[in-house]
Phi, psi and omega in degrees: 000134181278137179279128176290153180304319183289344183295336183296335180271352182285139186250319182230160176294150179279163345275139176263137179253167177303320183299317178293320179298316182293335180273354181294140175292149179288114180252010179088353179262164175248140183230159170227158172247117179247110181050047175083003180252122178279122182233136176281135179284164180303165174306171183316145182300150179288168178295325177296312179303311181293321178297316179293316179299315180296318178295318178300318178303316179293321182291335181271000180295344174297344180263000189298337179289330184252342186227151165264143186234126180235148175248158176295155000274132177203131181285128170255106186265096182278327169194186186296335184244015175221102180232110187242162179231081175292168183284330179208143175226150174232137181227127177302141182297336177279005178240023184295354177296342178275353177271118182232179177295332182281333184152215176258118184251084182142182184277119172295169177281332177214138168237146179231132174243126174260119186288143169238159181308322182275357185244002188305304183294316181300313183289313187282331185251295188292308183292319179300319179297322179292316178302316181296314180301331183262011169083023175288117189297329183213140179226129176252137175243115179258126180246099181298332184293331177242003177056058178229161171231115176268126178259115178255127184244136183286127172231109189060244181253014185228155174267143167240152179285115178282326180191155171240109181265131178247176182307136181091336178287146175269125179282122178228154179215130176297325183280338182232074185296345180284348183273131174196102176207164179266153177301323179304325181296331179298333186249025184279341179304128184304322179294320179294313180302317181298314184286333181269351182276000000 
């Protein structure tokens, strides 16, 4: 039997549950459970990834009165066999009952994935499909290599692209009216600008 390319990241036989994942000894790696499959995440995030994530966190502080905002690493426990770690999540303050000692237990109002070369397929295809199936209303995919932000909006159980924001465009969301920044601002960190130029 031929090993699929994605099989190299699998760590344990399926299905893996949150309970088994929580009992694993800390080996210094980060893992997610995607549809019952325990997968090791890519090596530590790049400086561009971290710079963009940190800047996004600062840019979303305009929403802090209405939302709690968390950055990775943090477990988003959508069910026993889907535990993901997006780069940023926002949860309305009137829904704080999903915030527990274990992580976020339920669908956040927004999840954001910042792409890295090794995470493109996992983030854009596999993880986005899981977020949609579990009712996350909006998912943003930020691609530093082309300096874009894709806004995916939930329609029934699937995402449709609500907008593709490019440099200079102002990011707006009907579901998150407190958000207003330009895509260019995501890449304003001097280290990020240097590495992307």
